[in-house]
C-alpha positions as CSV (number, residue, x, y, z in Angstrom):
1,M,26.5,-28.8,-44.4
2,R,30.1,-27.6,-44.7
3,E,32.9,-29.9,-43.6
4,G,33.9,-29.6,-40.0
5,E,30.6,-28.1,-38.9
6,M,28.4,-29.5,-36.1
7,R,24.6,-29.3,-36.3
8,G,22.4,-29.9,-33.2
9,G,19.0,-31.5,-33.3
10,V,15.8,-30.0,-32.1
11,G,16.5,-28.0,-28.9
12,G,20.2,-29.1,-29.0
13,V,23.4,-27.1,-29.3
14,G,26.9,-27.9,-30.0
15,V,29.4,-25.4,-28.5
16,G,33.1,-25.3,-28.6
17,V,34.9,-24.0,-25.5
18,Q,38.6,-23.7,-25.4
19,S,40.4,-24.7,-22.1
20,D,43.3,-22.5,-21.4
21,E,46.4,-23.6,-19.5
22,R,44.8,-22.5,-16.2
23,G,41.7,-24.4,-16.9
24,T,39.4,-21.4,-16.8
25,G,37.6,-22.5,-20.0
26,E,37.1,-18.9,-21.2
27,V,35.5,-18.3,-24.6
28,D,37.5,-16.1,-27.0
29,G,36.4,-14.3,-30.1
30,V,32.7,-14.9,-30.1
31,T,31.1,-13.5,-33.3
32,E,28.1,-14.2,-35.5
33,G,30.0,-14.5,-38.8
34,G,33.1,-15.9,-40.4
35,G,36.7,-15.9,-39.2
36,S,38.6,-19.0,-38.1
37,S,41.8,-20.1,-36.4
38,G,44.9,-21.9,-37.6
39,H,44.7,-24.3,-34.7
40,D,43.5,-27.8,-34.9
41,L,40.4,-28.6,-32.9
42,A,41.8,-31.7,-31.0
43,D,45.3,-30.1,-30.4
44,N,43.7,-27.1,-28.7
45,K,41.9,-29.3,-26.1
46,W,38.3,-28.2,-27.1
47,K,35.5,-29.5,-24.9
48,L,32.0,-30.0,-26.4
49,F,28.9,-29.0,-24.5
50,D,25.3,-29.4,-25.1
51,T,22.8,-26.7,-23.9
52,A,21.3,-28.5,-20.9
53,T,23.1,-26.9,-17.9
54,P,24.6,-23.4,-17.1
55,F,27.6,-22.4,-19.1
56,P,30.7,-22.5,-16.8
57,T,32.2,-19.2,-18.1
58,S,31.6,-15.5,-17.6
59,R,31.0,-14.8,-21.3
60,C,28.4,-16.4,-23.6
61,A,27.5,-16.1,-27.3
62,T,24.0,-14.7,-27.7
63,S,21.9,-13.0,-30.3
64,T,18.4,-12.9,-31.7
65,P,17.4,-16.2,-33.5
66,T,16.5,-16.1,-37.2
67,G,14.2,-18.6,-39.0
68,H,13.4,-22.0,-37.5
69,A,16.8,-22.5,-36.0
70,A,19.3,-20.0,-34.8
71,V,22.9,-20.4,-35.8
72,R,26.0,-19.2,-33.9
73,Y,29.6,-19.3,-34.9
74,L,32.4,-19.5,-32.4
75,Q,35.4,-17.9,-34.1
76,L,38.7,-19.6,-33.5
77,D,40.8,-17.3,-35.5
78,R,40.1,-14.8,-38.3
79,E,42.6,-16.5,-40.7
80,Q,41.2,-20.0,-40.3
81,P,39.2,-21.4,-43.4
82,R,35.4,-21.3,-43.0
83,S,35.2,-25.1,-43.0
84,D,37.0,-25.2,-39.6
85,R,34.4,-23.1,-37.9
86,V,32.4,-24.6,-35.0
87,V,28.6,-24.1,-35.4
88,M,26.0,-24.3,-32.6
89,T,22.4,-24.5,-33.4
90,Q,19.3,-24.3,-31.3
91,N,15.6,-24.4,-31.6
92,E,14.3,-20.9,-31.8
93,D,11.9,-21.2,-28.9
94,S,14.3,-22.7,-26.4
95,L,17.1,-20.3,-27.4
96,R,14.8,-17.3,-26.9
97,H,14.4,-18.1,-23.2
98,S,17.7,-19.7,-22.3
99,E,21.2,-18.7,-21.7
100,C,24.4,-20.4,-22.9
101,I,24.5,-23.6,-21.0
102,S,26.9,-26.5,-20.7
103,R,27.0,-30.2,-20.1
104,P,29.7,-32.7,-19.1
105,R,32.4,-33.5,-21.6
106,L,31.8,-36.1,-24.4
107,D,34.4,-38.4,-25.7
108,H,35.8,-38.7,-29.3
109,T,35.8,-34.9,-29.8
110,T,37.5,-35.3,-33.2
111,H,34.4,-37.0,-34.6
112,T,32.2,-34.2,-33.6
113,K,29.0,-34.7,-35.6
114,T,28.9,-38.5,-35.0
115,S,29.4,-38.1,-31.3
116,I,26.7,-35.5,-30.8
117,D,24.1,-37.4,-32.9
118,R,24.8,-40.7,-31.1
119,H,24.5,-38.9,-27.7
120,R,21.2,-37.2,-28.6
121,R,19.6,-40.4,-30.0
122,S,20.5,-42.3,-26.8
123,N,18.8,-39.7,-24.5
124,P,15.4,-38.8,-26.1
125,E,13.5,-38.8,-22.8
126,K,16.1,-36.5,-21.1
127,L,15.9,-34.2,-24.1
128,A,12.1,-34.0,-23.9
129,K,12.3,-33.2,-20.2
130,K,14.7,-30.4,-20.9
131,L,12.4,-28.9,-23.5
132,S,9.4,-29.3,-21.2
133,S,11.3,-27.5,-18.3
134,L,12.3,-24.7,-20.7
135,S,8.7,-24.2,-21.7
136,S,7.5,-24.2,-18.1
137,A,10.2,-21.8,-17.1
138,T,9.2,-19.5,-20.0
139,E,5.6,-19.4,-18.9
140,D,6.6,-18.6,-15.3
141,Q,9.0,-15.9,-16.4
142,E,6.3,-14.3,-18.6
143,E,3.8,-14.4,-15.7
144,R,6.3,-12.8,-13.3
145,E,7.2,-10.1,-15.9
146,S,3.4,-9.4,-16.5
147,C,2.8,-9.1,-12.7
148,L,5.9,-6.8,-12.4
149,R,4.7,-4.6,-15.2
150,K,1.2,-4.4,-13.6
151,F,2.3,-3.3,-10.1
152,T,5.0,-0.9,-11.4
153,S,2.6,0.7,-14.0
154,C,1.7,4.4,-13.8
155,R,-1.8,3.6,-12.5
156,W,-0.4,1.5,-9.6
157,V,2.2,4.2,-8.8
158,I,-0.8,6.6,-8.4
159,G,-2.4,4.0,-6.2
160,Y,0.6,3.9,-3.9
161,M,0.7,7.7,-3.7
162,C,-3.1,7.8,-2.9
163,C,-2.4,5.2,-0.2
164,A,0.2,7.6,1.3
165,A,-2.1,10.6,1.1
166,R,-4.9,8.7,2.8
167,F,-2.4,7.5,5.4
168,A,-1.5,11.1,6.2
169,Q,-5.1,12.2,6.3
170,S,-6.3,9.4,8.6
171,A,-3.2,9.5,10.9
172,I,-3.7,13.3,11.5
173,R,-7.4,12.6,12.1
174,Q,-6.8,9.7,14.6
175,C,-3.7,10.9,16.5
176,I,-5.8,13.4,18.6
177,G,-7.5,10.4,20.3
178,L,-4.4,9.2,22.2
179,A,-2.9,12.7,22.3
180,V,-5.8,14.0,24.4
181,V,-5.2,11.1,26.8
182,C,-1.5,12.2,27.1
183,M,-2.3,15.9,27.3
184,T,-4.7,15.5,30.2
185,L,-2.8,12.8,32.0
186,H,1.0,12.5,32.8
187,S,2.4,10.1,35.3
188,G,5.7,9.8,37.2
189,T,6.5,13.4,38.3
190,H,8.1,13.5,41.7
191,V,7.4,16.4,44.0
192,A,8.2,16.7,47.7
193,D,4.8,17.9,48.6
194,P,1.9,16.6,46.6
195,T,-0.3,19.5,47.7
196,V,1.7,21.9,45.7
197,A,1.9,19.9,42.5
198,T,-0.2,22.4,40.6
199,G,1.9,24.2,37.9
200,V,4.7,21.6,37.9
201,F,5.0,21.9,34.1
202,G,5.1,25.7,34.1
203,Q,3.2,25.9,30.8
204,G,-0.1,27.6,30.4
205,G,-2.5,28.4,33.2
206,N,-4.6,25.3,33.3
207,E,-2.3,22.5,34.6
208,T,-3.2,20.9,37.9
209,W,-2.3,18.0,40.2
210,E,-4.7,15.1,40.1
211,D,-3.3,12.3,42.3
212,G,-0.3,11.5,44.4
213,V,1.2,8.5,46.2
214,A,3.9,9.0,48.7
215,N,7.0,6.8,48.6
216,S,9.7,5.9,51.1
217,S,11.8,9.1,50.4
218,G,9.0,11.4,51.4
219,E,8.4,12.5,47.8
220,A,5.2,11.7,46.0
221,E,4.9,10.1,42.6
222,V,2.0,12.1,41.2
223,T,-0.2,11.9,38.2
224,V,-0.5,15.4,36.8
225,A,-2.3,16.9,33.8
226,E,-1.0,19.7,31.6
227,F,-4.6,20.4,30.5
228,V,-7.8,19.9,32.5
229,W,-10.8,19.6,30.3
230,S,-14.3,18.4,30.9
231,P,-15.7,15.4,29.0
232,Q,-17.8,17.8,26.9
233,Y,-14.8,20.0,26.0
234,E,-12.8,16.9,25.1
235,G,-15.6,15.8,22.9
236,L,-15.6,19.1,21.2
237,I,-11.8,18.8,20.6
238,L,-12.2,15.3,19.3
239,N,-15.0,16.4,17.1
240,G,-13.3,19.5,15.7
241,F,-11.8,17.6,12.8
242,N,-15.2,16.3,11.8
243,I,-16.7,19.7,12.0
244,G,-14.2,21.1,9.5
245,F,-14.6,18.0,7.4
246,L,-18.1,19.1,6.6
247,F,-17.1,22.1,4.6
248,S,-14.7,20.9,2.0
249,P,-15.7,17.5,0.4
250,I,-18.4,19.0,-2.0
251,L,-16.2,21.9,-3.0
252,G,-13.1,19.7,-3.3
253,G,-15.0,17.2,-5.4
254,H,-16.3,19.9,-7.7
255,I,-12.9,21.5,-8.2
256,A,-11.3,18.1,-8.7
257,G,-13.9,17.1,-11.2
258,R,-13.2,20.2,-13.3
259,F,-9.5,20.7,-12.9
260,G,-8.2,17.4,-11.7
261,G,-7.5,15.9,-8.2
262,K,-3.7,16.3,-8.2
263,R,-3.5,19.9,-7.0
264,V,-6.5,19.5,-4.6
265,V,-4.8,16.7,-2.7
266,A,-1.5,18.6,-2.7
267,V,-3.1,21.7,-1.1
268,A,-4.9,19.5,1.4
269,L,-1.7,17.8,2.5
270,L,0.1,21.1,2.8
271,G,-2.6,22.8,4.9
272,G,-3.3,19.7,7.1
273,G,0.4,19.1,7.8
274,L,1.1,22.7,8.8
275,T,-1.9,23.1,11.1
276,T,-1.0,19.8,12.8
277,I,2.6,20.8,13.4
278,F,1.6,24.2,14.9
279,L,-1.1,22.7,17.2
280,P,1.1,22.0,20.3
281,M,2.3,25.6,20.4
282,A,-1.2,27.0,19.8
283,A,-2.6,24.7,22.6
284,R,-0.3,26.2,25.1
285,C,-1.3,29.7,24.2
286,N,-5.0,29.0,24.6
287,D,-7.3,26.0,24.7
288,I,-9.6,27.4,22.1
289,F,-6.8,27.3,19.5
290,V,-6.9,23.5,19.7
291,I,-10.5,23.5,18.5
292,I,-9.8,26.1,15.8
293,L,-6.8,24.3,14.4
294,R,-8.6,20.9,14.4
295,I,-11.5,22.4,12.5
296,T,-9.1,24.0,10.0
297,T,-7.2,20.7,9.6
298,G,-10.5,19.0,8.9
299,M,-11.4,21.6,6.2
300,F,-8.1,20.9,4.4
301,L,-8.1,17.2,4.6
302,G,-11.8,16.8,3.8
303,A,-11.0,17.4,0.1
304,V,-8.7,14.3,-0.1
305,D,-11.4,11.6,-0.6
306,P,-13.4,13.2,-3.5
307,A,-10.1,14.3,-5.2
308,I,-8.8,10.8,-5.2
309,Q,-12.1,9.5,-6.4
310,A,-11.9,11.9,-9.3
311,L,-8.4,10.5,-10.2
312,W,-9.8,7.0,-10.2
313,A,-12.6,8.0,-12.5
314,K,-10.0,8.5,-15.2
315,W,-7.3,6.0,-14.2
316,A,-9.0,2.8,-12.9
317,P,-9.8,0.2,-15.6
318,K,-12.9,-1.9,-14.9
319,Q,-11.0,-5.1,-14.3
320,E,-8.8,-3.5,-11.6
321,K,-11.2,-1.0,-10.1
322,A,-11.6,-2.8,-6.8
323,Q,-7.9,-3.5,-6.4
324,L,-6.8,0.0,-7.1
325,T,-9.3,1.6,-4.9
326,T,-8.6,-0.9,-2.2
327,C,-4.9,-0.1,-2.5
328,S,-5.6,3.6,-1.9
329,Y,-7.9,2.8,1.0
330,T,-5.2,0.7,2.5
331,G,-3.7,3.9,3.8
332,L,-6.6,4.3,6.2
333,S,-6.0,0.8,7.6
334,L,-2.2,1.4,7.9
335,A,-2.8,4.6,9.7
336,G,-5.0,2.9,12.2
337,V,-2.4,0.2,12.7
338,L,0.5,2.6,13.2
339,T,-1.0,5.8,14.5
340,F,-2.0,4.5,18.0
341,F,1.0,2.2,18.2
342,V,3.6,5.0,17.4
343,S,1.7,7.6,19.4
344,G,1.9,5.5,22.5
345,Y,5.7,5.6,22.3
346,L,5.9,9.2,21.3
347,C,3.8,10.2,24.3
348,D,6.2,8.4,26.6
349,I,9.2,10.6,25.5
350,D,10.6,12.5,28.5
351,I,11.2,15.7,26.4
352,D,8.5,18.4,26.5
353,N,6.0,15.9,28.0
354,G,6.1,13.7,24.9
355,W,2.7,14.4,23.4
356,P,3.8,17.3,21.0
357,F,5.9,14.8,19.1
358,I,2.7,13.0,18.1
359,F,1.6,16.1,16.1
360,Y,5.1,16.9,14.8
361,F,5.6,13.3,13.5
362,F,2.4,13.0,11.5
363,G,2.4,16.6,10.4
364,M,5.8,16.1,8.9
365,F,4.8,13.0,7.2
366,A,2.0,14.9,5.4
367,L,4.5,17.5,4.2
368,L,7.0,14.8,3.1
369,C,4.3,13.3,0.8
370,L,4.1,16.4,-1.2
371,P,7.3,16.2,-3.5
372,P,6.6,12.6,-4.7
373,W,3.0,13.4,-5.1
374,M,3.7,16.4,-7.4
375,L,6.3,14.4,-9.4
376,L,4.5,11.1,-9.9
377,V,0.7,11.8,-10.0
378,Y,-1.1,13.1,-13.1
379,D,-4.8,13.9,-13.5
380,S,-5.4,11.6,-16.4
381,P,-3.6,9.0,-18.6
382,A,-3.3,11.5,-21.4
383,Q,-2.6,15.0,-20.2
384,H,-4.0,17.5,-22.7
385,P,-2.9,21.1,-22.9
386,R,-6.5,22.3,-22.8
387,I,-9.8,20.9,-21.7
388,L,-11.8,19.3,-24.6
389,D,-15.3,20.6,-25.2
390,N,-16.9,17.2,-24.5
391,E,-15.3,17.3,-21.0
392,K,-17.1,20.5,-20.1
393,L,-20.2,18.7,-18.8
394,K,-22.4,20.2,-16.2
395,T,-22.9,18.3,-13.0
396,P,-26.4,16.7,-13.0
397,W,-27.4,17.8,-9.6
398,R,-31.1,17.0,-10.1
399,G,-30.4,13.5,-11.4
400,M,-28.2,12.8,-8.4
401,M,-30.7,13.9,-5.8
402,T,-33.5,11.8,-7.4
403,S,-31.4,8.7,-7.8
404,T,-32.2,5.9,-5.4
405,A,-28.8,4.3,-5.9
406,F,-27.2,7.6,-4.8
407,W,-29.3,7.7,-1.7
408,A,-28.4,4.1,-0.9
409,I,-24.7,5.1,-1.0
410,I,-25.4,8.0,1.3
411,V,-27.1,5.8,3.9
412,A,-24.2,3.3,3.7
413,H,-21.6,6.0,4.1
414,V,-23.4,7.6,7.0
415,T,-23.5,4.3,9.0
416,Y,-19.9,3.5,8.2
417,T,-18.6,7.0,9.2
418,W,-20.6,7.1,12.4
419,V,-18.9,3.9,13.7
420,T,-15.5,5.0,12.4
421,S,-15.7,8.4,14.1
422,W,-16.4,6.8,17.4
423,M,-13.6,4.3,17.0
424,M,-11.1,7.0,16.1
425,S,-12.0,9.4,18.9
426,Y,-12.9,7.2,21.8
427,L,-11.2,3.8,21.4
428,P,-8.1,4.9,23.4
429,K,-10.2,6.4,26.2
430,Y,-12.4,3.3,26.3
431,L,-9.4,1.0,26.6
432,K,-7.9,3.1,29.3
433,E,-10.9,3.7,31.5
434,K,-13.1,0.7,30.9
435,M,-10.5,-2.0,30.1
436,K,-7.7,-0.6,32.4
437,F,-4.8,-0.7,29.9
438,D,-1.8,1.5,30.6
439,I,-0.6,4.0,28.0
440,K,1.7,1.7,26.0
441,E,-0.7,-1.2,26.0
442,N,-3.4,1.3,25.0
443,G,-1.4,2.3,21.9
444,L,-0.8,-1.3,21.0
445,Y,-4.3,-2.6,21.4
446,S,-5.8,0.5,19.8
447,S,-3.9,-0.4,16.7
448,L,-5.0,-4.0,16.5
449,P,-8.5,-3.4,15.0
450,Y,-6.8,-1.6,12.1
451,V,-4.5,-4.6,11.5
452,G,-7.7,-6.6,10.9
453,R,-9.0,-3.8,8.7
454,L,-5.9,-3.8,6.6
455,L,-6.0,-7.6,6.0
456,S,-9.8,-7.6,5.3
457,G,-9.3,-4.8,2.8
458,F,-6.8,-6.8,0.7
459,L,-9.0,-9.9,0.9
460,A,-12.1,-8.0,-0.1
461,G,-10.4,-6.3,-3.1
462,Y,-9.1,-9.6,-4.4
463,L,-12.4,-11.5,-3.9
464,S,-14.4,-8.7,-5.5
465,D,-12.3,-8.6,-8.6
466,F,-12.2,-12.4,-8.8
467,I,-16.0,-12.7,-8.6
468,T,-16.5,-9.9,-11.1
469,S,-13.9,-11.2,-13.6
470,R,-15.4,-14.8,-13.5
471,N,-19.0,-13.4,-14.1
472,K,-20.2,-15.3,-11.1
473,F,-22.5,-12.3,-10.1
474,T,-23.3,-8.9,-11.5
475,T,-21.4,-5.9,-10.3
476,A,-24.4,-4.7,-8.4
477,K,-25.0,-8.0,-6.7
478,T,-21.3,-8.3,-5.7
479,R,-21.4,-4.8,-4.1
480,K,-24.5,-5.7,-2.2
481,I,-23.1,-9.0,-0.8
482,F,-20.0,-7.3,0.6
483,Q,-22.1,-4.4,2.0
484,V,-24.5,-6.7,3.8
485,V,-21.9,-9.1,5.2
486,G,-19.7,-6.2,6.4
487,C,-22.5,-4.3,8.2
488,I,-24.1,-7.3,9.9
489,G,-20.7,-8.7,11.1
490,C,-19.7,-5.3,12.5
491,A,-23.0,-4.7,14.3
492,V,-23.0,-8.1,16.0
493,C,-19.4,-7.7,17.2
494,M,-20.0,-4.2,18.5
495,Q,-23.1,-5.2,20.4
496,A,-21.2,-8.1,22.0
497,V,-18.4,-5.7,23.2
498,G,-21.0,-3.7,25.2
499,F,-21.6,-6.6,27.6
500,L,-17.9,-7.1,28.6
501,D,-15.9,-5.4,31.4
502,H,-12.2,-5.3,32.1
503,T,-12.1,-8.9,33.3
504,W,-12.9,-9.9,29.7
505,R,-10.6,-7.3,28.1
506,G,-8.9,-9.8,25.8
507,A,-12.2,-10.9,24.4
508,A,-13.2,-7.2,24.0
509,V,-10.1,-6.5,21.9
510,V,-10.7,-9.6,19.7
511,L,-14.3,-8.5,19.1
512,L,-13.2,-4.9,18.2
513,V,-10.7,-6.4,15.7
514,L,-13.5,-8.5,14.1
515,A,-15.9,-5.5,14.1
516,I,-13.5,-3.3,12.1
517,S,-12.5,-6.2,9.9
518,F,-16.1,-6.9,8.9
519,Q,-16.7,-3.2,8.5
520,N,-13.9,-2.8,6.0
521,L,-15.5,-5.4,3.7
522,T,-17.6,-2.4,2.5
523,S,-14.5,-0.9,1.0
524,V,-15.4,-2.7,-2.2
525,A,-19.1,-1.9,-1.9
526,F,-20.4,1.6,-1.3
527,R,-17.0,3.3,-1.3
528,I,-16.4,2.5,-5.0
529,N,-20.0,2.4,-6.1
530,H,-19.7,6.1,-7.3
531,L,-17.4,4.8,-10.0
532,D,-20.1,2.2,-11.1
533,I,-23.1,4.5,-11.4
534,A,-21.5,7.8,-12.6
535,P,-17.7,7.7,-13.2
536,R,-17.5,11.1,-14.7
537,F,-19.0,12.7,-11.6
538,A,-17.5,10.3,-9.0
539,G,-15.6,13.1,-7.3
540,V,-18.7,15.3,-6.8
541,M,-20.7,12.4,-5.6
542,M,-18.0,11.3,-3.2
543,G,-17.9,14.9,-1.8
544,M,-21.7,14.9,-1.2
545,T,-21.8,11.5,0.5
546,V,-18.8,12.4,2.7
547,T,-20.5,15.6,3.7
548,A,-23.7,13.9,4.6
549,A,-21.8,11.2,6.5
550,M,-19.7,13.7,8.5
551,L,-22.8,15.8,9.3
552,I,-24.5,12.8,10.9
553,S,-21.4,11.5,12.6
554,L,-21.0,14.8,14.5
555,T,-23.6,13.4,16.8
556,G,-21.3,10.5,17.8
557,P,-18.9,12.2,20.2
558,P,-21.5,14.3,22.1
559,I,-23.7,11.2,22.5
560,T,-20.7,9.3,23.7
561,A,-19.7,12.1,26.1
562,A,-23.2,12.2,27.5
563,I,-23.2,8.4,28.1
564,I,-19.8,8.6,29.8
565,K,-21.0,11.4,32.1
566,T,-24.2,9.6,33.2
567,S,-22.4,6.3,33.7
C-alpha cells in the first residue's frame, strides 16, 4: 500500500471530507483516478468517516465496484503527488447496496491508518450488525423491486385495463335498476292543487300524479312519476340488456379467437357508451325506445367477456392465472359498489329530474376507457405482422359439446348468472318496497353486497394461487373447492333473506352481503376453468357459456315480476 493511503477492513470505508469555513462539509473534486492537492491533510481540517451512517453532504463518490473490494479516490488537488491521495475501500456486496455514509469524527487524524484499524478492532460486534442490516435491507429492496416490476408489467397493465372495461360493462348493465326507480318515482314537487299534478314535468305523454300530502300553505308535496309502467313492462326494460346479451358472446368470442380481443372490446365499449348516453332522450320520445336501446347495449357489451378471456389465453402465465383474471373481474365488483351508490346521488340532482345523469355518467366512462385501451392493450406478448400457420386452428365444436367438463362450466355459469341478474335488476326495488329504504339509503345499501364481492374476489385469487403454487391440491380440486363453498354459502344466505321483513332490514343487508361474497368465490373456479381445459379456445368457450347463462337468466325478471304481482 502506498504511503499516505488508508485501507478499510471488510465492509469498512475510510473517507476524507473537507470542512469549509462555513462548516458545510462539502466534498470537492470526487474522481476515480489520480490527482492530488498541495494541502496538508491535518492543516485542511479533514474529518474521517466510516460507512455506517448517512453521509452529511449533498454529493457522494459512487461507482461500480471492481474485484473483491471497490476502491475510490477522493481527489484533493490535481497537482498533489499520488502518495497523498485518500483512499476509501469497501466490501463489494455492501457497497453495491449502500450510499456514501458517515460516522462521528475520530481523533488523531494525522495517524490515519492506525486510528481506523484500532477503531475497527474495538467494535467487531457493531461492524457485524451493520453488515447484517445491510444484507437484510438488500433482500427487502430486491423484494420490493420484484413486486414493483410485477405489478407494473405489461400483463398487469392489461389486467388493469380489463378491470376498467368490465367496470364500464357492469355499471351500464346495473345502473338501470336504480334509474327505473327514479324514472317512475319523483318526490318533493309542490303544486297548489294535487288533483292537477298530472303533467307537471311537461315531458312525454305518460307522466302522472301518484300521491299528495297537503301542507300548511295549502300546497301539496306530491310524489309524481315521469313514467308510469306496469311491473311486467318494467321487467322487460330491466331484462332488455340480458336479451341483447344473448346474441354477441359466441360471435365476439369467435372473432376474438381469430383476430384478437383488443378491437372487439373497443367496439363494445364504443357502442355501449353511445347507446347509454342517448337513452334518456330516446325514452322521452317513446317508451319502446328504452327497450330497444337496452337490447342494443347488451348486444355490444356481451362481447366483452369472451374477448377478455381470449386475451388471457395468450397473456396469463400459469402461476398468475387466478390473480390476473381476478384483477379483471374486480371491475364487476367495483361497479356494484359504486354504481348504486353514485346513482343514488345522481338521481337526487334537481336538474332535469336527475335520473338522466345516471346514463350520462356511466356512458361517458365507457367512452373515456377507449383511448388508454387502444394505447396500452395488445392481443399477444409478441405481435406478429401476420398470423402463423399453426395458429389457424379450427374450433373443435364437436369436442366441446361432448366434453363433460365443458357442460359442468355451463351449469355453474347458469346458476351464477341467474342469481346475479336478479340482484342487479331487482335489489334496489326490493330494498325500497320490502325494506322501506329511501332513495339515498337505497343507493348506499345496494352497493354494500358488492363491497363484499370485491374483498372476497381478492381473497379468492390470492388463496387459489397460493394453494396451487404450494402443490397442496391439484388445479381441478382447487377449482371444485371454491365452487362448492361459494354456491352453498350463497344459497344458504339467500334462503335466509326470504324470511325477513323490514323490521329486520339490517340483518337482511348483512345476509345479502354474505351471499354475494360467497358467490364471488367462484371467480377462481368456473370463470377461469376455460383457460385450464382449452386455453387456445377459451374465448369461444366463454362466449358459449355466457350465451347459455344469459338465455336461462332471462326467466329471472319475469318470474320475479309475477311473484311481486301475486304478493
